[in-house]
DSSP file (Angstrom, degrees, kcal/mol; ACC not computed):
  #  RESIDUE AA STRUCTURE BP1 BP2  ACC     N-H-->O    O-->H-N    N-H-->O    O-->H-N    TCO  KAPPA ALPHA  PHI   PSI    X-CA   Y-CA   Z-CA
    1    1 A M              0   0    0      0, 0.0     0, 0.0     0, 0.0     0, 0.0   0.000 360.0 360.0 360.0 143.0   98.2   85.2   95.4
    2    2 A T        -     0   0    0      1,-0.1     3,-0.1     3,-0.0     0, 0.0  -0.775 360.0-118.8 -93.4 129.8  101.0   87.9   95.7
    3    3 A P        -     0   0    0      0, 0.0     2,-0.3     0, 0.0    -1,-0.1  -0.314  34.2 -98.3 -70.1 156.9   99.9   91.5   94.9
    4    4 A L        -     0   0    0      1,-0.1     2,-0.6     2,-0.0     0, 0.0  -0.560  38.0-116.1 -76.2 133.1  101.6   93.2   92.1
    5    5 A R    >>  -     0   0    0     -2,-0.3     3,-0.9     1,-0.2     4,-0.5  -0.650  20.8-162.4 -75.0 114.4  104.4   95.5   93.2
    6    6 A C  H 3> S+     0   0    0     -2,-0.6     4,-2.7     1,-0.2     3,-0.4   0.728  81.6  75.3 -69.0 -26.5  103.5   99.2   92.3
    7    7 A E  H 34 S+     0   0    0      1,-0.2    -1,-0.2     2,-0.2     5,-0.1   0.780  89.6  58.4 -66.4 -23.3  107.1  100.3   92.7
    8    8 A F  H <4 S+     0   0    0     -3,-0.9    -1,-0.2     1,-0.2    -2,-0.2   0.914 116.8  32.5 -68.7 -40.3  108.1   98.6   89.3
    9    9 A F  H  < S+     0   0    0     -4,-0.5    -2,-0.2    -3,-0.4    -1,-0.2   0.779 130.1  33.5 -88.4 -27.3  105.5  100.7   87.4
   10   10 A D  S  < S-     0   0    0     -4,-2.7    -1,-0.2     6,-0.0    -2,-0.1  -0.701  77.4-161.3-136.0  87.2  105.6  103.9   89.4
   11   11 A P        -     0   0    0      0, 0.0    -3,-0.1     0, 0.0    -4,-0.1  -0.310  25.3-111.5 -66.5 146.0  109.1  104.6   90.8
   12   12 A T    >>  -     0   0    0      1,-0.1     4,-1.7    -5,-0.1     3,-0.8  -0.261  33.1-104.5 -64.5 163.8  109.3  107.0   93.7
   13   13 A P  T 34 S+     0   0    0      0, 0.0    -1,-0.1     0, 0.0     0, 0.0   0.864 123.5  56.8 -61.9 -34.8  111.0  110.4   92.9
   14   14 A E  T 34 S+     0   0    0      1,-0.2    -2,-0.0     3,-0.0     0, 0.0   0.846 111.2  43.4 -63.8 -30.1  114.1  109.2   94.7
   15   15 A E  T <4 S+     0   0    0     -3,-0.8    -1,-0.2     2,-0.0     2,-0.1   0.750  93.0  97.3 -88.7 -22.9  114.3  106.2   92.4
   16   16 A Q     <  -     0   0    0     -4,-1.7     2,-0.4    47,-0.1    47,-0.2  -0.328  58.3-156.3 -69.6 142.5  113.5  108.0   89.2
   17   17 A V  E     -a   63   0A   0     45,-2.5    47,-2.2    42,-0.1     2,-0.5  -0.973   1.2-158.8-120.9 135.6  116.4  109.0   87.0
   18   18 A V  E     -a   64   0A   0     -2,-0.4     2,-0.5    45,-0.2    47,-0.2  -0.979  11.3-161.8-117.9 124.0  116.2  111.9   84.4
   19   19 A V  E     -a   65   0A   0     45,-2.6    47,-2.3    -2,-0.5     2,-0.7  -0.906  13.9-143.3-111.6 129.0  118.7  111.9   81.6
   20   20 A L  E     -a   66   0A   0     -2,-0.5     2,-0.7    45,-0.2    47,-0.2  -0.843  19.4-147.8 -88.3 118.0  119.6  114.8   79.5
   21   21 A V  E     -a   67   0A   0     45,-3.0    47,-2.9    -2,-0.7    48,-0.4  -0.796  15.4-147.0 -97.9 113.9  120.2  113.4   76.0
   22   22 A E     >  -     0   0    0     -2,-0.7     4,-2.6    45,-0.1     5,-0.2  -0.226  27.9 -96.9 -78.5 166.5  122.9  115.5   74.2
   23   23 A H  H  > S+     0   0    0      1,-0.2     4,-2.4     2,-0.2     5,-0.2   0.856 119.8  53.4 -49.8 -44.9  123.1  116.2   70.5
   24   24 A K  H  > S+     0   0    0      1,-0.2     4,-2.3     2,-0.2    -1,-0.2   0.957 111.6  44.4 -64.0 -47.5  125.6  113.4   69.7
   25   25 A T  H  > S+     0   0    0      1,-0.2     4,-2.9     2,-0.2     5,-0.2   0.920 111.6  51.9 -61.5 -47.3  123.5  110.7   71.3
   26   26 A T  H  X S+     0   0    0     -4,-2.6     4,-2.1     1,-0.2    -1,-0.2   0.917 110.1  50.2 -57.4 -40.6  120.3  112.0   69.7
   27   27 A R  H  X S+     0   0    0     -4,-2.4     4,-0.8     2,-0.2    -2,-0.2   0.926 112.0  48.2 -58.8 -46.8  122.1  111.9   66.2
   28   28 A N  H >< S+     0   0    0     -4,-2.3     3,-0.8     1,-0.2     4,-0.3   0.930 113.1  47.3 -59.0 -47.3  123.3  108.3   66.9
   29   29 A A  H >< S+     0   0    0     -4,-2.9     3,-2.1     1,-0.2    -1,-0.2   0.842  98.9  70.0 -71.2 -29.1  119.8  107.2   68.0
   30   30 A E  H >< S+     0   0    0     -4,-2.1     3,-1.5     1,-0.3    -1,-0.2   0.799  88.0  66.5 -54.2 -31.9  118.2  108.9   64.9
   31   31 A R  T << S+     0   0    0     -4,-0.8    -1,-0.3    -3,-0.8    -2,-0.2   0.730  91.5  60.7 -66.2 -18.2  119.7  106.3   62.7
   32   32 A F  T <  S+     0   0    0     -3,-2.1    57,-1.5    -4,-0.3     2,-0.6   0.193  85.1  96.5 -92.7  17.2  117.5  103.6   64.3
   33   33 A I  E <   +B   88   0B   0     -3,-1.5    41,-0.2    55,-0.3     3,-0.1  -0.937  38.4 169.3-105.6 115.2  114.3  105.4   63.1
   34   34 A K  E    S-     0   0B   0     53,-2.9     2,-0.3    -2,-0.6    -1,-0.2   0.855  72.2 -21.5 -83.3 -45.5  112.8  104.1   59.9
   35   35 A A  E     -B   87   0B   0     52,-1.3    52,-2.8    39,-0.1    -1,-0.4  -0.950  61.6-128.2-156.6 169.6  109.5  106.1   60.3
   36   36 A C  E  >  -B   86   0B   0     -2,-0.3     4,-2.4    50,-0.3     3,-0.5  -0.718  37.4 -94.7-125.3 174.8  107.4  107.8   62.8
   37   37 A E  T  4 S+     0   0    0     48,-1.8    49,-0.1    -2,-0.2     7,-0.1   0.717 120.4  58.3 -65.6 -16.5  103.7  107.7   63.9
   38   38 A H  T  4 S+     0   0    0     47,-0.2    -1,-0.2     2,-0.1    48,-0.1   0.851 116.6  28.5 -78.0 -37.8  103.0  110.7   61.6
   39   39 A C  T  4 S+     0   0    0     -3,-0.5    -2,-0.2     1,-0.2    -1,-0.1   0.641 137.3  23.1 -98.2 -13.5  104.2  109.2   58.4
   40   40 A N    >X  +     0   0    0     -4,-2.4     3,-1.8     1,-0.1     4,-0.8  -0.430  64.3 166.9-145.4  63.3  103.5  105.4   59.1
   41   41 A P  T 34 S+     0   0    0      0, 0.0    -4,-0.1     0, 0.0    -1,-0.1   0.674  80.0  50.9 -65.1 -11.2  100.8  105.2   61.8
   42   42 A D  T 34 S+     0   0    0      1,-0.1    -5,-0.1     3,-0.0    -2,-0.0   0.624 109.6  50.6 -94.5 -13.2  100.2  101.4   61.1
   43   43 A G  T <4 S+     0   0    0     -3,-1.8    -1,-0.1    -7,-0.2     2,-0.1   0.534  78.0 114.0-102.0  -2.6  104.0  100.5   61.3
   44   44 A V     <  +     0   0    0     -4,-0.8    43,-0.3     1,-0.1    -8,-0.1  -0.371  26.1 158.2 -73.5 144.2  105.0  102.0   64.5
   45   45 A E        +     0   0    0     41,-3.0    42,-0.2     1,-0.3    -1,-0.1   0.618  53.4  44.2-133.1 -31.0  106.0   99.7   67.2
   46   46 A W  E    S-C   86   0B   0     40,-2.1    40,-4.2    38,-0.0     2,-0.3  -0.898  70.9-120.0-125.0 147.3  108.2  101.4   69.8
   47   47 A P  E >>  -C   85   0B   0      0, 0.0     3,-3.0     0, 0.0     4,-0.6  -0.697  38.2-115.1 -79.9 141.6  108.2  104.7   71.6
   48   48 A F  H >> S+     0   0    0     36,-3.3     4,-1.8    -2,-0.3     3,-1.1   0.808 110.9  69.7 -45.9 -36.3  111.4  106.6   70.8
   49   49 A N  H 3> S+     0   0    0     33,-2.1     4,-1.6     1,-0.3    -1,-0.3   0.695  87.9  64.3 -64.3 -15.1  112.6  106.3   74.5
   50   50 A A  H <> S+     0   0    0     -3,-3.0     4,-1.8     2,-0.2    -1,-0.3   0.894 103.3  48.2 -67.4 -39.2  113.1  102.5   74.0
   51   51 A V  H <X S+     0   0    0     -3,-1.1     4,-2.7    -4,-0.6    -2,-0.2   0.952 112.4  49.7 -62.6 -50.3  115.8  103.5   71.4
   52   52 A L  H  X S+     0   0    0     -4,-1.8     4,-2.4     1,-0.2     6,-0.3   0.813 104.6  57.5 -61.7 -33.1  117.2  105.9   74.0
   53   53 A D  H  X>S+     0   0    0     -4,-1.6     5,-1.4    -5,-0.2     4,-1.2   0.922 112.8  41.4 -60.9 -45.8  117.2  103.2   76.7
   54   54 A R  H  <5S+     0   0    0     -4,-1.8    -2,-0.2    -3,-0.2    -1,-0.2   0.912 114.6  49.3 -68.2 -42.1  119.4  101.2   74.5
   55   55 A A  H  <5S+     0   0    0     -4,-2.7    -2,-0.2     1,-0.2    -1,-0.2   0.857 122.9  33.2 -68.2 -36.4  121.6  104.0   73.3
   56   56 A T  H  <5S-     0   0    0     -4,-2.4    -1,-0.2    -5,-0.2    -2,-0.2   0.517 101.1-130.8 -92.2  -9.9  122.1  105.2   77.0
   57   57 A R  T  <5 +     0   0    0     -4,-1.2     2,-0.2     1,-0.2    -3,-0.2   0.886  54.4 155.9  49.4  47.4  122.0  101.7   78.5
   58   58 A S      < -     0   0    0     -5,-1.4    -1,-0.2    -6,-0.3    -2,-0.1  -0.580  53.1-100.0-100.9 161.7  119.6  103.1   81.0
   59   59 A D    >>  -     0   0    0     -2,-0.2     4,-2.0     1,-0.2     3,-1.3  -0.710  28.3-153.9 -80.9 118.3  116.9  101.2   83.0
   60   60 A P  T 34 S+     0   0    0      0, 0.0    -1,-0.2     0, 0.0    -7,-0.0   0.759  90.8  59.6 -66.4 -21.4  113.6  101.7   81.2
   61   61 A S  T 34 S+     0   0    0      1,-0.2    -2,-0.0    -3,-0.0     3,-0.0   0.708 119.7  26.6 -74.1 -19.5  111.6  101.2   84.3
   62   62 A L  T <4 S+     0   0    0     -3,-1.3   -45,-2.5   -46,-0.1     2,-0.3   0.612 103.0  91.0-117.7 -19.8  113.3  104.1   86.1
   63   63 A T  E  <  +a   17   0A   0     -4,-2.0     2,-0.3   -47,-0.2   -45,-0.2  -0.697  40.3 178.4-101.2 137.9  114.5  106.5   83.4
   64   64 A D  E     -a   18   0A   0    -47,-2.2   -45,-2.6    -2,-0.3     2,-0.3  -0.924  21.9-138.8-122.3 150.7  112.9  109.5   81.7
   65   65 A Y  E     -a   19   0A   0     -2,-0.3     2,-0.4   -47,-0.2   -45,-0.2  -0.800  14.7-164.2-115.0 149.0  114.6  111.6   79.0
   66   66 A I  E     -a   20   0A   0    -47,-2.3   -45,-3.0    -2,-0.3     2,-0.4  -0.986  24.4-140.4-126.6 120.5  114.9  115.3   78.1
   67   67 A L  E     -a   21   0A   0     -2,-0.4   -45,-0.1   -47,-0.2   -47,-0.1  -0.695   6.3-147.6 -87.9 131.0  116.2  115.9   74.7
   68   68 A E  S    S+     0   0    0    -47,-2.9    -1,-0.2    -2,-0.4   -46,-0.1   0.883  89.8   0.8 -57.0 -37.9  118.7  118.7   74.1
   69   69 A E  S    S-     0   0    0    -48,-0.4    -1,-0.2   -47,-0.1   -48,-0.0  -0.972  92.3 -89.1-144.9 150.9  117.1  119.1   70.8
   70   70 A P        -     0   0    0      0, 0.0     2,-0.3     0, 0.0    11,-0.1  -0.318  37.9-126.6 -66.8 148.2  114.3  117.4   68.9
   71   71 A V  E     -D   80   0C   0      9,-1.7     9,-3.0   -42,-0.0     2,-0.4  -0.631  19.5-133.6 -86.4 150.5  115.0  114.4   66.8
   72   72 A K  E     -D   79   0C   0     -2,-0.3     7,-0.2     7,-0.2     2,-0.2  -0.888  16.8-119.2-110.2 137.4  113.9  114.3   63.1
   73   73 A C     >  -     0   0    0      5,-2.3     4,-1.4    -2,-0.4   -39,-0.1  -0.498  19.2-138.5 -66.2 138.7  112.2  111.4   61.4
   74   74 A R  T  4 S+     0   0    0    -44,-0.2    -1,-0.1   -41,-0.2   -39,-0.1   0.747  99.1  41.2 -72.6 -22.0  114.3  110.1   58.6
   75   75 A Q  T  4 S+     0   0    0    -41,-0.1    -1,-0.2     3,-0.1   -40,-0.1   0.925 134.1  13.2 -90.3 -49.8  111.3  109.6   56.3
   76   76 A C  T  4 S-     0   0    0      2,-0.1    -2,-0.1     3,-0.0     3,-0.1   0.545  87.1-132.5-107.2 -14.7  109.2  112.8   57.0
   77   77 A R     <  +     0   0    0     -4,-1.4    -3,-0.1     1,-0.2     2,-0.1   0.564  54.7 144.9  67.9  12.6  111.5  115.0   58.9
   78   78 A R        -     0   0    0      1,-0.1    -5,-2.3    -6,-0.1    -1,-0.2  -0.375  58.5 -87.1 -75.0 162.0  108.9  115.8   61.5
   79   79 A G  E     -D   72   0C   0     -7,-0.2     2,-0.5    -3,-0.1    -7,-0.2  -0.450  37.9-157.2 -72.1 139.1  110.0  116.3   65.1
   80   80 A I  E     -D   71   0C   0     -9,-3.0    -9,-1.7    -2,-0.2     2,-0.2  -0.970   9.0-170.2-117.5 128.2  110.3  113.3   67.3
   81   81 A L    >   -     0   0    0     -2,-0.5     3,-1.1   -11,-0.1   -33,-0.3  -0.495  43.6 -83.3-104.8-179.4  110.1  113.6   71.1
   82   82 A E  T 3  S+     0   0    0      1,-0.2   -33,-2.1    -2,-0.2   -32,-0.2   0.848 126.5  38.3 -51.3 -43.0  110.7  110.9   73.8
   83   83 A K  T 3  S+     0   0    0    -35,-0.2    -1,-0.2   -36,-0.1     2,-0.1   0.447  84.6 122.2 -94.4  -2.7  107.3  109.4   73.7
   84   84 A T    <   -     0   0    0     -3,-1.1   -36,-3.3   -37,-0.1     2,-0.3  -0.415  65.5-118.5 -65.3 136.5  106.7  109.5   69.9
   85   85 A L  E     - C   0  47B   0    -38,-0.3   -48,-1.8    -2,-0.1     2,-0.3  -0.554  38.5-178.3 -72.1 131.0  106.0  106.1   68.4
   86   86 A I  E     -BC  36  46B   0    -40,-4.2   -41,-3.0    -2,-0.3   -40,-2.1  -0.870  31.2-125.7-130.8 165.8  108.5  105.0   65.8
   87   87 A E  E     -B   35   0B   0    -52,-2.8   -53,-2.9    -2,-0.3   -52,-1.3  -0.952  40.8-123.4-102.3 129.5  109.1  102.1   63.5
   88   88 A P  E      B   33   0B   0      0, 0.0   -55,-0.3     0, 0.0   -56,-0.1  -0.394 360.0 360.0 -71.3 148.8  112.6  100.9   64.1
   89   89 A A              0   0    0    -57,-1.5   -56,-0.1    -2,-0.1   -57,-0.1   0.449 360.0 360.0 -80.4 360.0  115.2  100.7   61.2
């Protein structure tokens, strides 16, 4: 049996990519949010960073995000950060 490669789950600092997500990208990504974990705790499926992975075309196994400004849930208007769970629109 081959051992599971830890590098996939825990990239080294040299492999990790940190992306600053600018206002324009966060506004575009906001359109893909139907609800968040605060207003629909039973319907959330994805962390918001999964939307950012698609919007920025980044590798989800290596990329972390820093938002230039918080994103707002379209339903309840609460702040959404990178790891907030959302229901996709």
